[in-house]
N, C-alpha and C positions, 0 to 999 in steps of 0.2 A: 086770962084770955082763955077761950074754950079749945076744946081739942080741935075742932074743925078750923078755927082760926090759926092754931098753930101749924096744923098741916098744911093750910092753904099758903102760910108764909113760908114754910119749908119749900114746897113745890115752886113757888114764886121764886126763891133764892136759888133752887137748882135749875131752873129755866136759864136766869140770868147767868149763872156761871157757864151753863152749857153754850148760850149764846155767845158769850165772852170768849169761850175756848175757840168756838167757831171763826169768831174774828181774828183771834189770834193765829189760827191755822191759814186763814186766807190772806194774812198779812205776811205770813211765814212764806207761803207759796208764791205771793207776788214778789217778794223780795228775792227770793230765789230766783224766780223768773227773770226779773230785771237782770241780776246778778249774772244768770246764764246768757241773758241776751248779749249783756256788755261783752261778756268772756268770747261768744262766739265772733261779735265785730270785731273787737280786739285781734283774735286769731286770723279772723276774714282781712282786717287791715294790714297786718303782718305779712299774711301769705301774699298779698297782692304787692305790697312793696318788696318783698323778695322776688315775686316773679318778673315785677316791672326792672328790677336792678338787673336781674339776670338777663332780661329780653335787651335792656339797653347798653350792657357792658358784655355779655357773651360773644365770645368769637365762632360761635357756632356757624354764624354766616358765611365763615371763610371757606371758599372753595379750593379743592386741591388738583395737583396735576403729578406727573410722573415723569418729568422730563429727565433724560441722562445728561449729564455735564460734557464739556470739551468737545462741543461739534462747532469746529470753526469753519467759516463759509465767507467769501468776499463779496456776495451777491445780495442782493435784495431778498427777503425770507417773508413767504406768506403764512401768518401764524393763525393757530385756530383761535386763540383768545384774543380779546381786542379791550386793553393793550394785552401784550403777550407777557408770559411769566414763567418762560423756560424756551428750551430749544435751541435749535442751530442760531449762531450768532456770530457776529464780525470779531475777527481776532482783537481790534481795538475796543477798550471798555470807555463809557463815557465817564468823565471826570465828575463825580458826586459834587452837586451844586444846585442853586436853584436857577432854573432858565425860563425866559420870559417867551420864547417860542418853541415850537415841536422840535424834538431831537429823533435822531434815528432809534427807530425800535431795535434794531440788530446791535447797536452800540449799549443801548441802555441794558439790554437783557445779558450782555455780558458782566456789566455791573452788579446784576442780581445774582450771578454767579460767584461773584467775590461775596455776596452778604448784604448788598443794599437794598433799603425799601425805595420803591418809586412812586410818589405821589404825581397821580395826573388829574385833571380836572378839565371840565369844559370850558372852551374859550369864554363864554358867556357868563361865567360864576361872578358874582358881585364880588367888587374890589375888597369888601370887609373880609368875605370869606376866603380870598385868596390871601389877604394878608395873615389870616389865623393859621393857614396852612404852610405859609413861609415860616413862622415861628416854629413849627413842627418840623420843618426841614431844614432848620438852622444847626446842623449839628453833622458829624461825618458819618459817612456810609448811608446818606440821603439824598436822594435824586428827586427834582420837582419839575413839573413841566405841563404845559396845556396840552391838550389832546383832542382834536376834532374828531366827533363821531362817537364820542363815549359813550357807554351803555349806562352809565350812571352820571351824577353830578360829579362825585369824586370816587377814583378807584384807587386802591393801596395795592401794589404787586410787590412780590419779594419771589424767588425762587420756589416755583411749584405751589405757590400760596397767593390768594386774591381776596381782597375785601370791597366791596360796593357799597357806598354809602351816599346819602342826600344832603348831607351838611357838615362844613367843618367843624361844628360844636358837637358831632356825635362823641360820646365818650369811648368808643370803640377804636377809635383812631389813635389815641396815643398808647392804647394796651396792644393794640397790634403792632405799632412800632418797637414797644419795648420787648414784646416777644419773639419778632423777626428779623429786626436790626442789627446784623453781624451777630446773630445768636442762633442757637439751635442748630440743629444737624442737617438742613434741609439743602442748603448752598454747597454746590460740591467743592467750590474753592472758598470757603467761609474763611475770612481774615486777609485774603488777598488784597493787595492796595486798591483804593477808589480815588485815589488821585494819579494826576500824571497821564492821565488817558486824555483821549480826545474831547474837545469842550466846544466843537461846531455844533449847530442846528441842522437840521434838515435842510433849511433852504440854502445855508451855507457850503454845506458838504453832504448831498445825496448819496445814499448808497446805489450802486448801480445795478440796473436789472438784469444784467449780463457780464459775465467774465470778459475782460479785455482780451483781444486777439494777441495771441503769442508774437512778440517783438513790437507790439504797437507802441510801446513806450520805454524807451532804453534812457529815461531819465534817471540819473544818479539817485541813491536815497538821500535823504536830507542830512547835511553834517558832512557827506563824504564827497571829497573833491575830485572831479574828474581830469585834471591836469596832469599830465604824463610825469611821472616819476623819474627824477634824474638817474642815470646809470650810475651804478658804482664801480668805480675804477681800480684794479687790483693793486694792493698797496706796493710801491715800488721795493724791489729786493735790497737788501743792504750792499753798499759799494765795498767791493774788497780792499782790505786794508794793503797799503803799499809795501811791497816787500823791503826788507831792510838790506 
């Protein structure tokens, strides 16, 4: 083989090797690019999941107030929030239970002072949604009642705390209940009884707008008899012994 052919062959092999190396580099860049894109997609997916989970379960949307406790009043109260989450309230608390009719704000607020969570919902909320709320309310220190004119489909209230949602399936509902039902330090009379109070609805026993006039009602308190008490005669003195 002549020197020219040998040289040509060497140059041809060098070009082939160079081309092969270029192909290998392109393949490596392509693989790194695909791998990087996959990593970016995975990181993005995880970040989206975490943000979505935080958005759907975070209690950042809970609004707060700073009402002091122990402010009893026997007349109707005009509350700033709707429904209320603190402030002046009736001396009688609402017995914690599920009610199918609206209850008095003033009695319910007293229950919140004891550590209760009050679930209120629009009267036109579908029955399947109401049934899910009843499951959440089927424990102690829970109140539930329909509430006309509610600013959201469902509102959860505790003393100085409130959360508005649009579905009984919202994952924040059980989280809110777990955090604020007879727990935490926001309720002034935390742990006081939520049973043995009044169990009447607004229609049955509305709170009066004004206090009754003095002497307007002299009816005795329940369980106290107004029958006159018999007078107690003094014990007769002992007869003197006959002298012997």
